[in-house]
N, C-alpha and C positions, 0 to 999 in steps of 0.2 A: 647758597645762603645769602640772604639780603642783609646789607650792612649800612649802618648810619654812624658816622663819627660826629660828635657834637660836644660843645662845651657843657660840662656838668654843672648847670645852674638850674635852680627851680623854675626860672622863667622859660626854660626849654622843655619842661615836662609835657606840654601839649603837643609839641613837635614829635617827641619820642612816642607818646601814646598814639598819635595819628599814624606814624610810621609803622608801628607794630600792628595796629588795627587794620591798616590797608592790606597787610600780608596774611591776616587770619580772617578776613571778611567772609570766607566761605564757612566758617565754623558756626555752630549754634550760638545764639546771643548769650546764653548763660556762660559758655566757655569764654567768649570774648570779654565778658564782664569780669570773670575770674582772672583772666590774663591781664586786664587793665589794672586790677588791684595789685598783682605781682609787679608789674612794670612800675607802677607808682611807688611802691615800697622800695624796690631795689634802686631805682634811679634817684629817688629823693635821699636815700641813705648815702649814695655816692656823692650827690651834690652837696650834702650837708657835712660829710665827714672825711671823704677820701683825700681832699687837698687842703683842708682847713689849716690856716685861714686863707689860703690861695685858691686858685681855680685851675682846673685842668680838663682834659677831654675824657669822654667815655665813648667806647664803641659798642653799639647795640646790634646784635645779629638775631635774625629770626628766619626760621624755615618751617614750612608746613608740608607734611606728607601724611603718614599715618599717625603722626603726633605733631605737637608744636614744640619746636626747639628754640629756646631763648638763650642768648649768651650776652653777658655784660663784661666788658674788659676795661680796666682803668689802670693808670700807673700811679695811683695814690698810695697812701700808707698801707702796709700789709694788713689785711683784715679778713679773717675767715668767719663769715656770718653763721656758718653751720656748726662752729665749735661752741657757740653760746648755748648754755642749757635752756631748755624750754621753760617758760614761766609756769609756776605752780598755780593753776587756775582754781585750786580748792581753797586758797587763802582769800581772806577778805581783801578788798581793794587797798585798804590802808596798809596792809602787811606785805603787799607785793612790791617787788623792785620795779623801778621805772624802766620802761623800754623792753624790747624783745618780743612784744606781741606781734608786730608786723612780720618779722621773720618766721615766727611760729605759724601765722596764718599762711604765709607763702609756702612753708613746708607742707602744710595740709592741703593746699591747692594743687601743688605740683606733684607729679609722680616720682620724679628723680631730680636730685640736686647734687652738684659736685662743685667744690671749690678747689682751685689750684693756684699756686704762685708760680709764674713763669718769668724768671728774671726779675724785673721790676714791676711786673704786671699782676694784678688780681684778675682772675678769670672765674666767673660764676656761670656755670652751665646748668640749665634746667629743662626738663622735658615733661610735657603733659600729653598723655595718651588720649586719643580720640576714640571713644567707644560708641558703638551703635546702640542707642537707647530705645 
């Protein structure tokens, strides 16, 4: 598995996106774009919230075989993004709660997602299967 440890700041987003895209460059462009959305969402959430108001590191792991495996690990505050209820898309915009749409989109892009807390670390593991279309 390929690994990058970097300071979790929004300024490092392009470095993280470039790292992941390099390792999935053999995938169809549509899949690469979907993964970029996921990486943007998860990394920006960690950068904004995990260490607030401070800053810490995040380790991003990516592997490509018959699926894309992504993993984000940080030592910020404990937070399970999968425990949040999906937004009610039937409500008018004014009636909806703010937030949660990015994780909802991520859940719909990825085929598997798992969160675990290992000691002081948040670990979010995601898998996207590659299908022959």
